[in-house]
GULO-289331 format. One record per atom (N, C-alpha, C): x, y, z; residue in three letters. Coordinates in steps of 0.2 Angstrom, whole numbers, plus 5000, padded with zeros to 4 digits. Atoms other than C-alpha are relative to their C-alpha. Last residue first. Layout:
<nodes>
XYZala ...
</nodes>
This chain:
<nodes>
500450055003asp 488750705017asp 499649965006asp 499750074997pro 489350865026pro 499549954996pro 500350034994trp 488851015015trp 500349935002trp 500349954996arg 489751125003arg 499749975007arg 500350054995arg 490850994994arg 499750055006arg 499750014993his 491151124981his 499649955004his 499550054999leu 490651084963leu 500349995007leu 500350054996trp 489051184963trp 500549945001trp 499550065000leu 490051334957leu 499749955004leu 499750014994trp 488551464955trp 500449944999trp 499449954999gln 488051544938gln 500449995007gln 499550025005ala 486851394933ala 500750055001ala 499650064998pro 485851424948pro 500549984996pro 499650025006arg 485251604943arg 500549945002arg 500249965006glu 483851654954glu 500449984994glu 500750025002arg 484051514967arg 499850044993arg 499850065004ile 485951564968ile 499349974997ile 499749985006trp 485451744973trp 500149934995trp 500549975004ser 484251684986ser 500350024993ser 500450055003glu 485551564993glu 499450034995glu 499750045006leu 486751704994leu 499649954998leu 500049965006leu 485551815004leu 500349964994leu 500749995003ala 485151675016ala 500050044994ala 500250075004asn 486951635018asn 499350004997asn 499750005006phe 487251825022phe 499949934996phe 500349955005arg 485951835035arg 500350004993arg 500750025002val 486451675044val 499750054995val 499950055005leu 488251735044leu 499449974997leu 499849985006leu 487851895052leu 500149954994leu 500649975003ala 486851805065ala 500250044994ala 500450055003his 488351695069his 499450034996his 499750035006ala 489451845071ala 499649954997ala 500149955006ala 488251925083ala 500349984994ala 500749995002gly 488051765093gly 499950054995gly 500250065004glu 489951725094glu 499350014997glu 500350064997ser 490251895101ser 499849954995ser 500450055003gly 491252045096gly 499849955004gly 499650065003asp 492752135103asp 499649954997asp 499649985005glu 491752295105glu 500449954997glu 499449974997thr 490352215114thr 500550024994thr 499450045000asp 488652175105asp 500650045003asp 499750024994gly 487052245111gly 500649965000gly 499949954995glu 486152265094glu 500349965006glu 500550004994pro 486352145080pro 500250045006pro 499850044994val 487452195066val 499550015006val 500049974993pro 486552265051pro 500349955005pro 500550044996leu 487152195034leu 500050035007leu 499750044995pro 487952345025pro 499549965004pro 499849964994pro 487052415010pro 500349955005pro 500649984996leu 487052304994leu 500250045006leu 499850004994val 488352304980val 499450025005val 500549964995thr 487652244964thr 500350005007thr 499850014993leu 488852194950leu 499650055004leu 500349954995arg 488052164933arg 500349995007arg 500150014993phe 489052084919phe 499650055004phe 500349944997arg 489352064901arg 499749985006arg 499549974995ala 490451934893ala 499850065002ala 499350015003gly 489051824885gly 500550035005gly 500050035006glu 487451894892glu 500750004997glu 500649985004leu 486951954909leu 500049974994leu 499850005007arg 488251864920arg 499450024996arg 500450045004glu 487851914938glu 500350014993glu 499849995007ile 488951974952ile 499649954996ile 500250055005arg 488252004969arg 500250014993arg 499949995007ala 489152094983ala 499849954996ala 500150055004pro 488652095002pro 500150024992pro 500449985006leu 489452235012leu 499949944995leu 499950065003met 490052205030met 499550004994met 500650015003pro 490252375038pro 500249934995pro 499949995007ala 491752365050ala 499449984996ala 500649955002lys 491452385068lys 500050024993lys 499849945003phe 493152305070phe 499550054999phe 499549984996arg 492652155081arg 500350074998arg 500249994993val 490952135074val 500650035004val 500549955001ala 491452145055ala 499850025007ala 499649935001phe 493052045059phe 499550065000phe 499749984994gln 491951905067gln 500450064999gln 500549984995ala 490751905052ala 500450025007ala 500249945002ala 492251895040ala 499550035005ala 499549944999ala 493151765050ala 499750064998ala 500349954996pro 491651635052pro 500450075000pro 499549964997ala 492051515038ala 499750065004ala 499949935003thr 490451415035thr 500650035004thr 499449984996met 490151225038met 500350074997met 499450005004ala 488451205030ala 500650035004ala 499449974997asp 486851165040asp 500649994995asp 499550044996arg 485451115029arg 500650045002arg 500350044996gly 483951205022gly 500449955004gly 500550045004phe 484751285007phe 499749945004phe 499949985007phe 486151355018phe 499649954996phe 500550035005pro 485951355037pro 500150034993pro 500549945001val 487551395047val 499549974994val 500650025004pro 488651265055pro 499550064999pro 500550014995val 490351345061val 499449984995val 500449955000gly 492051335052gly 499449995005gly 500049974993asp 493451225055asp 499550055001asp 500150054995asn 493051115040asn 500050035007asn 499449994995phe 492751265029phe 499949955006phe 500050044994lys 491651225014lys 500650025004lys 499750065000gln 491651365001gln 500049965007gln 500450065002asp 490351494999asp 500349945000asp 500250044994met 491151645008met 499649944999met 500550045003leu 492151734995leu 499849945005leu 500050074999met 493151865005met 499449974996met 500550035004gly 493652045002gly 500049925001gly 499950075002val 494652155014val 499449974996val 500650045001ser 494752345017ser 500249934998ser 500250025007arg 496252435024arg 499549955000arg 500549965003gly 496352525041gly 499849984992gly 499749945003ala 497952455047ala 499550054996ala 499749964995arg 497152345059arg 500350064997arg 500549974996leu 496052275045leu 500350055005leu 500349955004ala 497552235034ala 499550045004ala 499549945001ala 498452155048ala 499750054996ala 500049964993leu 496952045052leu 500450065000leu 500649975000leu 496851995033leu 499950045007leu 500049945004ala 498651955033ala 499450045000ala 499649954997arg 498551845048arg 500050064996arg 500449974994ala 497051755041ala 500450055003ala 500549965003gly 498051725025gly 499650035005gly 499749945002asn 499551655035asn 499550054997asn 499949964994arg 498351535044arg 500450074998arg 499650034995gly 497651475028gly 500150055006gly 500450024994lys 497051545012lys 500449965005lys 500250075001glu 498351625001glu 499649985006glu 499650044995val 498451815000val 499749935000val 500350065000his 497951924985his 500449965005his 499550054998glu 498252104986glu 499749945001glu 500050034993gly 497152214976gly 500549955001gly 499849954995asp 496852254957asp 499949965007asp 500649994995ile 496752114945ile 500250045006ile 500449945003ala 497952124930ala 499550015005ala 499649945000glu 499252014940glu 499650064997glu 500249964995arg 497951884943arg 500450075000arg 500649985002ala 498351794927ala 499750065004ala 499949965006arg 500151774932arg 499450034997arg 499749944997asp 499651704949asp 500250054994asp 500549954997leu 498451594940leu 500350065003leu 500449975005leu 499851524929leu 499450055003leu 499649955003arg 500951494944arg 499650044994arg 500049944996ala 499551404953ala 500450064997ala 500749965001val 499351294938val 500050065004val 499949975007leu 501251244939leu 499350044998leu 499649935000pro 501051224958pro 500150034993pro 499550015005asn 499651094956asn 500450075000asn 499550054998asn 498751094973asn 500550004995asn 500150075002pro 497851254968pro 500549965002pro 499550025005arg 497951404980arg 499949934997arg 499850064999arg 496351454989arg 500549984994arg 500250055005tyr 496051634989tyr 500349945002tyr 499750064998val 496051785002val 499849954994val 500450065001leu 495851954996leu 500349945002leu 499650064999thr 496552125002thr 499649945000thr 500150064996leu 495552254994leu 500649965001leu 499650065002pro 495752424987pro 499949955005pro 500050054995leu 494252544991leu 500449944998leu 499649984994gly 494352704982gly 500149955005gly 500449954995his 492852674971his 500450025006his 500249955004leu 493852594956leu 499750065004leu 499449965001ala 494752484969ala 499850064996ala 499949964994ala 493052414974ala 500650054999ala 500649964999ala 492552364956ala 500150045007ala 499849945004his 494352294953his 499450055001his 499449964998ser 494152174967ser 500150074997ser 500149964994leu 492452114963leu 500550055002leu 500149935002leu 492752064945leu 499950055007leu 499449964999glu 493651904950glu 499950084998glu 499949984993trp 491951824954trp 500650055000trp 499349995000asn 491451804936asn 500250035006asn 499849975007ala 489751724937ala 500750015000ala 500649995004leu 489551684956leu 500250044993leu 499850025006his 490851604967his 499450014995his 499950075001gly 490251694982gly 500349994993gly 500350025005ser 490251874990ser 500149924999ser 500150075000val 490851975005val 499649984994val 500550025006leu 491552145005leu 500049925000leu 500050075002ile 492252195022ile 499549984995ile 500750045001ala 492552375026ala 500249934998ala 500050065004pro 494052465034pro 499349984999pro 499950064996lys 493852645041lys 499949944995lys 499450014997gly 494152805032gly 500149945004gly 500050004993ser 492352845030ser 500749995003ser 500049934996ala 492452905013ala 500150005007ala 499449975001ala 492952735006ala 500150075004ala 499550034996ala 491452655014ala 500750034999ala 500149994993ala 490352785008ala 500549975004ala 499749944999arg 491052764990arg 499950025007arg 499350005001leu 490752584990leu 500350065002leu 499850034993his 488952604997his 500849995000his 500049954995glu 488652734983glu 500249975007glu 499349974999ser 489152604970ser 500150055006ser 499850004993gly 487552514973gly 500750035001gly 500649974996leu 487352454955leu 500250015008leu 500050014993ile 488852424944ile 499450045003ile 500449954997glu 488752384926glu 500049995007glu 500250014994val 490252284919val 499650065003val 500450055000arg 490752264901arg 499649995007arg 500150034994cys 491552424898cys 499549955000cys 500650034999asp 491952454880asp 500049975007asp 500649965002gly 493352574875gly 499349975002gly 500150025007gly 494952464873gly 499350044999gly 499449985003arg 495252454892arg 499949984993arg 500049955005gly 493452454897gly 500650024997gly 500249944997trp 493252354913trp 500150064995trp 500750014997leu 493052184904leu 499850075003leu 500549985005arg 494552234894arg 499350005002arg 500049925000ala 495652234910ala 499550024994ala 500449974994ile 495052054914ile 500050084999ile 500349945002his 495551994896his 499650045006his 499649965003pro 496751854900pro 499850074998pro 499449984996tyr 495651784913tyr 500550054996tyr 500049934999glu 494051784902glu 500650035004glu 499849965007ala 494351614895ala 500150075001ala 499350025002ala 494351534913ala 500350044994ala 499649964995val 492751634918val 500849984998val 500049935002arg 491951574901arg 500550045005arg 499649995006gly 492351394905gly 500150074998gly 499350014997leu 491651414923leu 500550004994leu 499849944997asn 490051484915asn 500750005003asn 499949955005glu 489851344903glu 500350075003glu 499450025003trp 490151214917trp 500250064994trp 499549994995met 488751294927met 500749994997met 499949924999gly 487651304912gly 500550025005gly 499649985006ala 487951114909ala 500150085000ala 499350035000leu 487551074927leu 500450034994leu 499749964995val 485951184927val 500849985000val 499949945004glu 485351094911glu 500450055005glu 499550015006gln 485650924919gln 500250074997gln 499350004996arg 484750984935arg 500549994995arg 499849934998ala 483251034924ala 500750005004ala 499849965006ala 483250864915ala 500250075002ala 499450025002ala 483250774932ala 500350044994ala 500050075003asp 481850864939asp 500749994997asp 499750015006leu 482151024950leu 499949934998leu 500649985005glu 481051044965glu 500249994993glu 500350065002pro 482450954975pro 499450014995pro 500649985004met 483451114975met 499649944997met 500149934999ala 484851094988ala 499350024997ala 500249994993arg 484850904989arg 499850075001arg 500650044998gln 484750864970gln 499850025007gln 500649975003leu 485851014966leu 499449965002leu 500149944997asn 487250954978asn 499350034998asn 500250024993ser 487150774971ser 499850065004ser 500750025001leu 487250844953leu 499749985007leu 500549955001ala 488750944958ala 499349984999ala 500049964994lys 489650794966lys 499550064999lys 500450044996arg 489350684951arg 499850045007arg 500749985001ser 489950824940ser 499649965004ser 500249944996ala 491750804947ala 499250025000ala 500250034994ala 491850634938ala 499850055005ala 499550014995leu 491950734921leu 499749975007leu 499750075001arg 490750704907arg 500549995005arg 500550044998pro 489650864912pro 500349925000pro 500250004993gly 491250964910gly 499549955003gly 499550044996ile 491850924893ile 499749995007ile 499950065003tyr 490450994882tyr 500449955004tyr 500750025000arg 489951144892arg 500049934998arg 500250024993ala 491751174896ala 499349975000ala 499650064999leu 492151184877leu 499949975007leu 500250065004arg 490751294873arg 500449945002arg 500650024997gly 491051414888gly 499849944996gly 499950034994gly 492851434883gly 499449975003gly 499650065001leu 492451464865leu 500149965007leu 500450055003ala 491151594870ala 500349934999ala 500550024995ser 492351684882ser 499549954997ser 499750044995ala 493751684869ala 499549975005ala 499850075003thr 492651744855thr 500349955005thr 500650045001asp 491951884865asp 500149934998asp 500350014994leu 493651944871leu 499449954999leu 500449944997pro 494551934855pro 499649985006pro 500649995003leu 495751784853leu 499650065003leu 500049985007leu 497551784856leu 499450024997leu 499749945000arg 497351774875arg 500150034993arg 500549954998phe 496151634874phe 500350075000phe 500549995005leu 497451534864leu 499550055002leu 499749965005gly 498851574877gly 499550014994gly 499949934998tyr 497751524891tyr 500350044994tyr 500749975001leu 497251364882leu 500050075002leu 500250005007leu 499051314880leu 499450044999leu 499649945003trp 499451364898trp 499950004992trp 500249934998leu 498051254903leu 500450064998leu 500649995004ala 498551104893ala 499750075002ala 499949995007ala 500351114899ala 499450024996ala 499749935001ala 499851134917ala 500150024993ala 500649964998gln 498750974917gln 500250074998gln 500550015006leu 500150874908leu 499450055001leu 499849975006pro 501450944921pro 499550004994pro 500049924999tyr 500350904936tyr 500350034993tyr 500649975000asp 499950724930asp 500050085000asp 500450025006leu 501650664925leu 499450045000leu 499650005006trp 503050714937trp 499649994993trp 499549955000arg 502150764953arg 500350014993arg 500449944999gln 500550654951gln 500550064999gln 500449995006arg 501550504945arg 499750075000arg 499549995006trp 502750524959trp 499750014994trp 499749934999arg 501350544972arg 500550014994arg 500549955002ser 500550384965ser 500250075000ser 500050005007arg 502150284966arg 499550054997arg 499449975002ala 502350334984ala 500050014992ala 500149934999ser 500550284987ser 500650044998ser 500449985005arg 500850114978arg 499850085001arg 499749995007his 502350084988his 499650034995his 499649944999ala 501450125005ala 500450014993ala 500449945000met 500050005000met 500450065000met 
</nodes>
């Protein structure tokens, strides 16, 4: 067993990882050469064809069946195909992030609720922007920076170091400081808030050390940091929704800060933080129900 495990690790490091990275670098180069709309459409078409055939789709279908049992089998398959198409478009849009914001003359992102970003920037205090893996989630950081609110964002680094290097390169065009998920990332977020800088977090992934919070009628292990920081620093927690309208065009809606329950102490309380998490998960669920194909159903969001 140990021999097979060592052999499997060797194969992963010296065969699987390089092949995966080579394929992704090739696609990235192709998408970069193509016009934005062509790249986005091609990425979506390829992923829509290949994605549903991958083993990972079984988890997505299981999540869909449990979260939205009102959908029949055909409807779940259509949501699955749409999810893969959106994911393929996101991948193909990475080389064109700057063009989505109008470099070249055509801004592809409509922003609603920008007054909430401006108010947070004018306050001189840190804010916490929270969202999920909706439509093209990479747009959040630049929207905040445009309104004087540069973000420190936490992300999960891919296991494949060669793929991680590609994503690091792609993110060079994205405003904000990116820190890796984990203890070092948590310390970086804390340091940013203490220095008066704002942070951004995607709160829809499973977090084993998190707290159970209702999500689609079942408890989901949810990272509590954003809510804890909001209570501790008295920082406004601004929910942000991203929608893909058509092709490579988007709407980003920033909502007013979630109200913090009354009677909280300055350093925060678990009850206040949990109440914020409940409110955000309910909001996120409502967004997903409206456009289920634009959420990343691949996460192991709930305990089996």
